[in-house]
NURO-663185 format. One line per 8 residues: number of its first residue (from 1); their letters; for each residue x, y, z of C-alpha. Coordinates in Angstrom, 2 decimals, padded with zeros to 5 digits. Layout:
N
NUM) a) X/Y/Z  ...
This chain:
609
1) mgyfkdil) 118.48/065.87/013.47  120.36/068.43/011.37  117.27/070.48/010.51  116.23/070.52/014.18  119.57/072.23/014.88  118.94/074.67/012.03  115.62/075.68/013.60  117.29/076.11/016.99
9) kyekkyrk) 119.70/078.68/015.49  116.81/081.12/015.71  116.87/080.64/019.50  119.91/082.91/019.92  117.77/086.05/019.75  115.70/084.77/022.70  118.57/083.40/024.81  117.40/085.06/028.04
17) ftilnilf) 114.15/083.07/027.89  116.11/079.86/027.29  118.29/080.54/030.35  115.24/081.31/032.50  113.52/078.16/031.24  116.56/076.01/032.10  116.78/077.62/035.56  113.08/077.04/036.32
25) nilyaifn) 113.28/073.48/034.99  116.28/072.69/037.19  114.30/073.90/040.20  111.26/071.91/039.01  113.35/068.75/038.65  114.83/069.18/042.14  111.45/069.73/043.78  109.93/066.90/041.75
33) vlsvlafi) 112.45/064.42/043.16  112.28/065.87/046.68  108.47/065.60/046.70  108.90/061.81/046.28  111.90/061.36/048.58  110.33/063.31/051.47  107.94/060.45/052.27  110.51/057.66/052.61
41) pvlnilfs) 112.46/058.70/055.77  109.24/059.94/057.35  107.58/056.53/057.03  110.69/054.94/058.58  110.70/057.36/061.48  106.97/057.36/062.22  106.28/053.64/061.88  109.56/051.94/062.67
49) terkvitk) 111.67/052.28/065.80  114.66/050.60/064.11  115.43/053.55/061.75  115.34/056.33/064.38  118.63/058.27/064.42  119.45/059.35/067.95  123.01/060.62/067.37  123.67/063.61/065.10
57) piyegiig) 125.53/062.29/061.98  129.04/063.50/061.10  130.02/064.56/057.54  132.78/062.23/056.26  133.33/063.46/052.68  131.57/063.47/049.28  131.51/059.66/048.95  129.17/059.27/051.94
65) ignylens) 127.09/062.39/051.27  123.97/060.33/050.45  123.94/058.58/053.83  124.86/061.83/055.57  121.89/063.74/054.09  119.49/060.88/054.78  120.63/060.46/058.41  120.61/064.25/058.95
73) fnyfiyqk) 116.99/064.40/057.85  116.11/061.36/060.00  117.86/062.96/063.00  115.95/066.22/062.44  112.59/064.34/062.32  113.46/062.29/065.43  114.30/065.46/067.39  111.00/067.05/066.32
81) iiddgein) 109.11/063.92/067.48  110.75/064.28/070.90  110.05/068.02/071.08  106.60/068.27/069.43  105.09/064.75/069.39  104.27/062.45/066.48  100.94/064.10/065.49  102.58/067.54/065.13
89) vllficll) 105.47/066.03/063.17  102.99/064.32/060.86  101.32/067.73/060.29  104.74/069.28/059.66  105.56/066.54/057.10  102.22/067.07/055.33  102.83/070.84/055.11  106.42/070.20/053.95
97) slslfffk) 105.16/067.84/051.23  102.48/070.34/050.19  105.14/073.07/049.96  107.36/070.83/047.82  104.47/070.08/045.45  103.58/073.78/045.33  107.10/074.86/044.38  107.42/071.96/041.93
105) nlfrylas) 104.31/073.12/040.05  105.14/076.83/040.39  108.50/076.33/038.69  106.88/074.11/036.08  104.43/076.92/035.27  107.19/079.55/035.17  109.25/077.36/032.84  106.26/076.98/030.48
113) yvitflrt) 105.49/080.71/030.76  108.94/081.88/029.61  109.25/079.21/026.87  106.16/080.74/025.21  108.20/083.83/024.30  110.81/081.57/022.70  108.27/079.49/020.74  106.21/082.37/019.39
121) givkdlrd) 109.34/084.38/018.64  110.95/081.59/016.60  107.71/080.97/014.67  107.44/084.69/013.83  111.09/084.85/012.73  110.72/081.70/010.62  107.69/083.13/008.81  109.41/086.50/008.36
129) qlykkive) 112.56/084.85/006.98  110.52/082.63/004.64  108.58/085.61/003.32  111.75/087.64/002.88  113.39/084.75/001.03  110.36/084.21/-001.21  110.35/087.90/-002.16  114.13/087.82/-002.80
137) lpvayfte) 114.22/084.63/-004.89  114.27/085.09/-008.68  111.15/084.72/-010.83  112.65/081.53/-012.33  112.35/079.75/-008.97  108.56/080.08/-008.98  108.13/078.80/-012.51  109.38/075.43/-011.23
145) krkgdiia) 107.44/075.40/-007.92  103.72/075.13/-007.30  102.22/078.09/-005.43  100.34/075.77/-003.07  103.58/074.08/-002.05  105.16/077.43/-001.18  102.04/078.40/000.81  102.14/075.03/002.61
153) rmtsdvqe) 105.75/075.63/003.68  104.84/079.02/005.14  101.70/077.77/006.92  101.33/074.06/007.71  105.08/073.34/007.77  105.82/076.21/010.15  102.82/075.12/012.27  104.15/071.56/012.33
161) vensilts) 107.57/072.82/013.44  105.91/074.70/016.28  103.71/071.76/017.31  106.36/069.07/016.94  109.75/070.67/017.56  109.28/073.89/019.52  106.82/072.29/021.98  109.46/069.62/022.48
169) ietivrep) 112.19/072.08/023.55  110.86/072.28/027.11  110.59/068.49/027.38  114.15/068.15/026.07  115.35/070.50/028.83  113.09/069.50/031.75  112.75/065.73/031.55  116.45/064.85/031.12
177) ltvfisit) 117.16/067.03/034.20  114.61/065.05/036.20  116.09/061.78/034.95  119.65/062.95/035.70  118.87/064.05/039.27  116.84/060.89/039.98  119.49/058.54/038.57  122.24/060.40/040.48
185) imlfmslk) 120.37/059.72/043.74  119.72/056.12/042.63  123.47/055.66/042.09  124.09/056.82/045.66  121.42/054.46/046.93  122.64/051.36/045.03  125.38/051.35/042.39  124.82/047.67/041.55
193) ltlfvfil) 121.06/047.97/040.98  121.41/051.21/038.96  123.98/049.60/036.65  121.42/046.83/036.07  118.90/049.58/035.13  121.44/051.00/032.64  121.52/047.65/030.87  117.73/047.56/030.47
201) lplsgfii) 117.12/051.18/029.37  119.27/051.13/026.17  117.48/047.91/025.17  114.14/049.74/025.48  115.55/052.69/023.55  116.66/050.43/020.70  113.15/048.95/020.36  111.58/052.42/020.33
209) ssiskklk) 114.01/053.85/017.75  113.46/050.87/015.43  109.71/051.63/015.41  110.25/055.32/014.49  112.51/054.79/011.46  109.75/055.28/008.90  108.05/058.17/010.69  110.17/060.97/009.16
217) ansvkaqk) 109.92/059.56/005.62  106.11/059.41/005.79  105.98/062.91/007.32  107.97/064.30/004.37  105.51/062.71/001.92  102.53/063.98/003.93  103.78/067.58/003.96  104.48/067.39/000.22
225) etgnflsf) 100.91/066.16/-000.34  099.65/069.12/001.74  101.36/071.37/-000.79  099.67/069.48/-003.62  096.12/069.94/-002.39  096.77/073.57/-001.44  097.86/074.02/-005.07  094.60/072.42/-006.19
233) ieetltgl) 092.65/074.88/-004.02  094.62/077.86/-005.38  094.16/076.69/-009.00  090.45/076.02/-008.41  089.80/079.50/-007.02  091.78/081.10/-009.87  090.10/079.09/-012.62  086.60/078.68/-011.19
241) riikgfna) 084.89/080.24/-014.22  086.65/077.87/-016.64  085.90/074.83/-014.43  082.20/075.71/-014.31  082.09/076.76/-017.97  083.43/073.37/-019.10  081.38/071.42/-016.51  084.68/070.08/-015.18
249) enviqkkf) 083.73/070.12/-011.48  083.86/066.31/-011.25  087.25/066.10/-012.99  088.81/068.62/-010.59  087.02/067.03/-007.61  088.50/063.61/-008.48  092.01/065.07/-008.62  091.53/066.78/-005.27
257) nssthsfk) 090.01/063.64/-003.71  092.97/061.59/-004.96  095.36/064.01/-003.25  093.45/064.03/000.06  093.19/060.21/-000.07  096.98/059.94/-000.37  097.35/062.42/002.49  094.93/060.39/004.63
265) klmksvfh) 096.90/057.16/004.08  100.21/058.83/004.91  098.86/060.57/008.01  097.30/057.31/009.26  100.74/055.74/009.19  102.32/058.79/010.85  099.71/058.98/013.64  099.74/055.20/014.25
273) rqtlaspm) 103.50/055.25/014.77  103.33/058.44/016.81  100.58/057.18/019.13  102.48/053.91/019.57  105.29/055.83/021.29  103.57/056.48/024.62  102.02/053.01/025.28  105.16/051.25/024.03
281) seflgsat) 107.43/053.29/026.29  105.06/052.77/029.25  105.00/049.01/028.66  108.79/048.87/028.38  109.06/051.00/031.53  106.73/048.65/033.41  108.74/045.67/032.17  111.88/047.39/033.47
289) iiailwyg) 110.27/047.96/036.91  109.24/044.29/037.08  112.79/043.28/036.14  114.15/045.54/038.91  111.62/044.09/041.37  112.77/040.60/040.49  116.49/041.35/040.52  116.57/043.88/043.40
297) gaevinkt) 113.96/042.00/045.45  116.04/038.81/045.24  119.10/040.80/046.39  117.20/042.25/049.37  115.73/038.83/050.37  119.18/037.22/050.13  120.67/040.20/052.02  123.31/040.68/049.26
305) sdldsskf) 122.14/044.24/048.45  123.18/047.65/049.83  119.46/048.32/050.35  117.14/047.17/053.08  113.42/046.68/052.37  112.41/050.30/053.09  115.23/051.74/050.98  114.39/049.32/048.19
313) lgyillfy) 110.79/050.61/048.29  112.17/054.16/048.05  114.38/053.11/045.13  111.36/051.69/043.25  109.35/054.88/043.87  112.29/056.99/042.68  112.68/054.91/039.54  108.95/055.27/038.93
321) tvlnpikl) 109.42/059.07/038.84  112.02/058.50/036.08  109.55/056.51/033.96  107.22/059.38/033.05  110.06/061.67/031.92  111.50/058.80/029.84  108.06/058.23/028.31  107.80/061.96/027.50
329) itttfyni) 111.31/061.96/026.01  110.30/059.01/023.81  107.14/060.80/022.63  109.20/063.93/022.04  111.65/061.93/019.93  108.73/060.83/017.74  107.43/064.42/017.53  110.84/065.73/016.52
337) qkgeasae) 111.12/063.03/013.83  107.73/064.19/012.50  108.70/067.86/012.73  112.06/067.20/011.06  110.22/066.60/007.77  108.64/070.07/007.94  111.88/071.65/009.15  113.64/070.14/006.12
345) rimtvlnt) 111.07/071.67/003.73  111.40/075.08/005.41  115.20/075.05/005.42  115.26/073.91/001.78  113.60/077.23/000.86  115.74/079.30/003.25  118.95/077.66/001.97  118.02/078.08/-001.71
353) entikeap) 120.71/080.06/-003.47  119.57/083.19/-005.28  120.91/082.79/-008.82  120.42/086.51/-009.59  123.43/087.63/-007.56  124.56/091.17/-006.99  128.23/091.93/-007.68  130.21/092.77/-004.50
361) naiiketf) 131.20/096.14/-005.97  127.83/096.88/-007.63  127.22/100.57/-008.20  124.08/102.59/-007.49  122.94/104.11/-010.79  120.52/107.00/-010.37  120.23/108.38/-013.93  119.89/107.15/-017.50
369) eskiefkn) 122.07/109.14/-019.89  122.40/107.69/-023.39  121.43/104.14/-024.45  120.52/100.54/-023.66  122.53/097.85/-025.44  121.87/094.13/-025.86  125.26/092.78/-026.99  125.31/089.27/-028.50
377) isfkykne) 123.04/087.87/-025.80  121.83/084.27/-025.65  119.25/082.93/-023.21  117.36/079.69/-022.56  114.74/078.82/-019.94  115.49/075.08/-020.11  117.20/073.33/-023.01  116.51/075.35/-026.17
385) yvledfsl) 117.69/078.92/-026.65  114.87/081.49/-026.85  117.35/084.20/-027.88  120.65/083.43/-029.55  123.43/085.92/-030.37  120.88/088.76/-030.21  121.99/092.43/-030.44  119.97/095.64/-030.14
393) tvlkgetv) 120.61/099.28/-029.25  117.88/101.54/-027.83  118.82/105.23/-027.71  117.59/107.58/-025.01  114.16/108.98/-025.90  113.41/106.28/-028.48  110.32/104.12/-028.56  111.33/100.67/-029.77
401) alvgqsgs) 108.59/098.12/-030.47  109.16/094.36/-030.53  106.69/092.27/-032.51  106.50/088.66/-033.62  104.75/085.38/-033.07  104.39/083.80/-029.62  107.66/082.26/-028.49  109.82/084.61/-030.56
409) gkstlanl) 111.52/086.01/-027.43  109.75/089.39/-027.01  108.75/089.07/-023.34  112.09/087.40/-022.58  113.86/090.69/-023.40  111.67/092.48/-020.81  112.58/089.82/-018.24  116.28/090.16/-019.02
417) itrfydvn) 116.57/093.96/-018.94  114.92/094.03/-015.49  117.16/091.15/-014.30  114.25/088.88/-013.47  116.48/086.42/-015.34  120.18/086.62/-016.25  121.56/086.07/-019.75  123.47/082.84/-020.42
425) kgeilidg) 125.87/084.58/-022.81  126.63/088.16/-023.81  125.78/091.27/-021.79  123.15/093.99/-021.39  124.53/097.51/-020.92  122.95/100.74/-019.72  125.12/103.75/-020.53  127.95/101.31/-021.19
433) qnikhitk) 127.62/099.72/-017.74  126.83/095.98/-017.50  123.55/095.68/-015.58  125.12/092.87/-013.50  127.42/095.54/-012.01  124.49/097.79/-011.05  122.53/097.15/-007.84  119.21/095.45/-008.58
441) kslrnlmg) 117.30/098.09/-006.62  118.78/101.06/-008.50  118.45/099.23/-011.86  114.73/098.63/-011.30  114.30/102.20/-010.03  115.21/103.32/-013.56  112.32/101.32/-015.02  108.55/101.30/-014.98
449) ivsqdsil) 106.69/098.13/-015.95  103.19/097.75/-017.34  102.43/094.11/-018.09  099.63/092.29/-019.88  098.24/091.08/-016.54  097.29/094.00/-014.30  098.78/092.93/-010.96  096.87/094.79/-008.26
457) fndtitnn) 096.54/094.14/-004.54  093.66/093.87/-002.10  094.02/097.46/-000.91  092.85/101.00/-001.69  093.41/102.64/-005.07  095.82/105.12/-003.45  097.98/102.37/-001.96  098.03/100.46/-005.25
465) iklgiqna) 099.14/103.54/-007.23  101.87/104.55/-004.76  103.32/101.03/-004.49  106.72/102.16/-005.81  106.70/105.64/-004.15  105.36/105.21/-000.62  105.79/108.88/000.34  103.91/110.19/-002.72
473) qdtailka) 101.67/113.22/-002.15  097.97/113.16/-003.05  098.56/115.80/-005.76  101.17/113.56/-007.45  098.81/110.56/-007.29  096.01/112.66/-008.83  098.31/113.91/-011.62  099.49/110.35/-012.43
481) skianade) 095.88/109.13/-012.49  094.87/111.88/-014.93  097.76/111.03/-017.27  096.65/107.37/-017.13  093.00/108.35/-017.87  092.06/106.73/-014.55  090.84/109.74/-012.54  087.48/109.82/-014.36
489) fiqnlphk) 086.35/106.35/-013.23  087.99/106.71/-009.80  085.85/109.80/-009.08  082.71/107.71/-009.69  083.67/105.07/-007.10  081.98/105.14/-003.64  085.09/106.19/-001.72  087.06/107.54/-004.69
497) yntnigdg) 090.81/107.02/-004.07  090.13/105.30/-000.73  088.03/102.56/-002.38  089.26/099.03/-001.69  089.45/097.24/-005.06  089.28/093.67/-003.72  091.46/090.64/-004.33  093.47/091.27/-007.51
505) gntlsggq) 091.31/094.33/-008.25  088.36/092.08/-009.10  085.83/094.88/-008.50  087.21/096.75/-011.55  087.02/096.07/-015.28  090.07/095.02/-017.30  090.55/098.50/-018.75  090.22/100.16/-015.33
513) kqrlsiar) 092.77/097.79/-013.81  095.21/098.44/-016.63  094.85/102.22/-016.27  095.66/101.88/-012.55  098.79/099.91/-013.51  099.77/102.74/-015.87  099.11/105.35/-013.14  101.41/103.34/-010.83
521) avlknppi) 104.16/103.40/-013.48  103.63/107.12/-014.22  103.88/108.06/-010.52  107.21/106.25/-010.28  108.36/108.55/-013.14  111.18/106.33/-014.44  113.34/107.27/-017.46  112.82/103.81/-019.04
529) mildeats) 109.41/102.25/-019.60  108.80/098.54/-020.31  105.37/097.79/-021.79  104.74/094.07/-022.09  101.62/093.59/-024.28  099.83/096.18/-022.14  096.66/096.29/-024.28  096.38/092.72/-025.60
537) aldteseq) 093.73/091.63/-023.06  091.43/094.65/-023.53  088.33/095.32/-025.58  088.44/097.98/-028.33  087.02/100.85/-026.24  089.27/100.10/-023.25  092.24/099.69/-025.60  091.74/103.19/-027.02
545) lvqialek) 091.60/104.75/-023.54  094.65/102.78/-022.40  096.53/103.57/-025.63  096.00/107.31/-025.12  097.24/106.90/-021.54  100.30/104.97/-022.73  101.17/107.60/-025.32  100.98/110.32/-022.66
553) mmenrtsv) 103.15/108.22/-020.36  105.81/107.53/-023.02  106.36/111.20/-023.85  110.02/112.14/-023.28  110.82/108.63/-022.09  112.78/105.70/-023.48  110.27/102.92/-024.10  110.57/099.26/-024.99
561) viahrlst) 107.14/098.14/-026.19  106.30/094.46/-026.60  103.19/094.41/-028.75  100.65/091.84/-029.81  098.18/094.34/-031.30  100.15/096.07/-034.06  097.75/099.02/-034.20  099.25/100.22/-030.91
569) iqkadkil) 102.83/100.67/-032.16  102.43/102.58/-035.44  104.09/105.70/-033.94  107.18/103.80/-032.67  110.60/105.16/-033.73  111.74/101.64/-034.54  109.85/098.40/-034.95  111.74/095.09/-034.71
577) vlkkgkiv) 110.21/091.88/-036.04  111.45/088.83/-034.11  111.34/085.23/-035.27  112.83/082.36/-033.27  114.93/084.72/-031.18  116.41/086.71/-034.07  115.60/090.09/-035.68  114.32/089.41/-039.21
585) eqgkhqel) 113.13/092.95/-039.98  113.42/096.43/-038.52  112.29/099.94/-039.39  109.29/102.30/-039.08  105.70/101.18/-039.63  105.35/102.45/-043.22  108.85/101.24/-044.22  108.11/097.72/-043.04
593) lakkgeyf) 104.72/097.64/-044.75  106.40/098.66/-048.02  108.83/095.71/-047.75  105.86/093.32/-047.71  107.82/090.86/-045.52  107.11/089.33/-042.08  105.67/092.54/-040.62  103.34/092.96/-043.57
601) klvtmqsl) 102.12/089.35/-043.04  101.44/090.02/-039.34  099.53/093.25/-040.08  097.52/091.55/-042.85  096.60/088.62/-040.57  095.42/090.98/-037.83  093.48/093.11/-040.32  091.72/090.03/-041.63
609) s) 090.95/088.82/-038.15
């Protein structure tokens, strides 16, 4: 149960609630046992003259403490019968029993009350840690993982941990205490008979554990399948237009149904094994009681036991109070096995190593002074190099455009300079400083990014624009919006800058979304701008508006422009043509056209198209 222990590490923050829970559960266990034991001597006193203790017992040491306590209680009851009469004593016993049951249930409630703070606290911390980890992990991690699986780990897996493991914490504390106290008293009552019980209980435990072996394995598969169909849902919502446009509803439905069918089969197996725990443990407990009745009863009849008939009855009742806790412990064991699968999936994410590491002595760089250098860099996503032995220098104030066919390595350079990925060989320098020796936060503070996909959030326009500068003034937001040619359409919206733009900005057009992305980058006011095919997804009119906004934004800045539409980069100081990760041509627009090489071919193809 290694992952169970990992989850419990989060308990440290809530230790006071754990201590209170243990305290209340100890008191519950004591009153639980006393509420059963209280009846036994009373029955002896009230209905049998043989067990009346006339002489006050004398304490003779720890070995005889069981007999001493029993006889002291019997003596107390006998004296009350003499003083108050049997009817009054019976009333006293009833009130005493009621008080014991009251305190038993009071402490049970208090134990459950304080454990709630522990449970909800651990769940919150788990979710917070998972979210923090997901935000920290490099982009590369999410290219290999399905979004639905990540969502499943943060939702259904955490929920399963709460339902299976955290709800079991109280049982793990309370029920063993009840068992321990009960068995301790049973040992005092009859060592021989209790040792016989100890032989039977491990046998029952072995049978139960053999049934649960496959439970964890099936739970792992079930949680993985949850991730699969959550991914289907996410992909369906994202691509609903394409699904409908190609009449592919049945194809997608079949895939989803296949996933839910697998989940159903796995969960049937999990639930069947889980529900078997309680009846199996109850049957084994009943079998144990019958075995004790046979063995202990024979000892009492043959008068070879330490117990007489009334004590033996008390022993059976006491053992019966042990059965329910043992049954709960067994069910809890099954629950923990089920929850272990989810705990494993959660801890796998939390223990994932971040490959984009920050150097221990990383510096905070606040300004950009002279140049960006790519020195003999090589990079591969999987097996084949996308860039190999690539070198480039971008001087401060220059606009450098990268063009080429898909897969030539243009966008990879944008991912490398921002340290979304790290180079396999070579180094990237800013002002002669390797970016691996600059803190990631300060490195990215030097850069503004406008990508092909306008990533916006379900929030107001103001909050989307000031994402990178949370304390930005309204005047600065307005100025950035005007530079990005966004203020005009914003003023026509119902609530202007306070308008909520919906999930992913879906209430706006493509050009409007892109101009908001530019406004966000302008407000950040970085010295280096990365434009990754910022106009490739736009129509001609939107492209012209966005292009004007981009040109305003790039004034007096160092810009690396990755372009698909070549019409947008004609004013660049330097245009580099990439092919299979290498520079095959470089120069200004007119110079490259005159060469009639790769750039000329690209321009001609676009002109024809």
